[in-house]
C-alpha positions in Angstrom: -61.6 -47.6 -1.2 -61.3 -51.3 -1.8 -60.0 -52.7 -5.1 -62.5 -54.1 -7.6 -63.4 -57.7 -7.2 -62.6 -58.9 -10.8 -60.3 -61.6 -12.1 -56.8 -60.6 -13.3 -57.7 -61.6 -16.8 -60.7 -59.4 -16.8 -58.7 -56.5 -15.3 -56.1 -56.8 -18.0 -58.6 -56.9 -20.8 -60.5 -53.9 -19.5 -57.3 -52.0 -19.0 -56.4 -52.5 -22.7 -59.9 -51.8 -24.0 -60.2 -48.6 -21.9 -56.6 -47.4 -22.4 -56.3 -47.0 -18.6 -53.3 -48.2 -16.6 -54.1 -51.4 -14.6 -53.4 -49.7 -11.3 -55.9 -46.9 -12.1 -58.5 -49.4 -13.2 -58.3 -51.5 -10.0 -58.9 -48.4 -7.9 -61.5 -46.8 -10.2 -64.9 -46.2 -8.5 -67.3 -49.0 -9.5 -70.0 -46.6 -10.9 -67.4 -44.9 -13.2 -66.1 -48.3 -14.4 -69.7 -49.4 -15.1 -70.3 -46.2 -17.1 -67.2 -46.8 -19.2 -68.1 -50.4 -19.9 -71.6 -49.3 -21.0 -69.9 -46.8 -23.4 -67.7 -49.5 -24.8 -70.7 -51.8 -25.3 -72.6 -49.0 -27.0 -69.7 -48.3 -29.3 -69.3 -52.0 -30.2 -73.0 -52.2 -31.0 -72.8 -49.2 -33.2 -69.8 -50.7 -35.0 -71.6 -54.0 -35.7 -74.9 -52.4 -36.9 -73.6 -51.4 -40.4 -72.3 -54.9 -41.0 -75.7 -56.4 -40.3 -77.4 -53.9 -42.6 -75.1 -54.8 -45.5 -76.1 -58.4 -45.3 -79.8 -57.7 -45.6 
């Protein structure tokens, strides 16, 4: 399996956000990484929703 084609900065940021060692992240199957990124985006959106409702 070929390593992911992402920049070193992106790899480090994703590694920290996902709590996964950098070596594991770079060899993670792309479909699993995309699923984890989608879960992060969904969680971030859920965290921002109450703040928007408070302002209205």
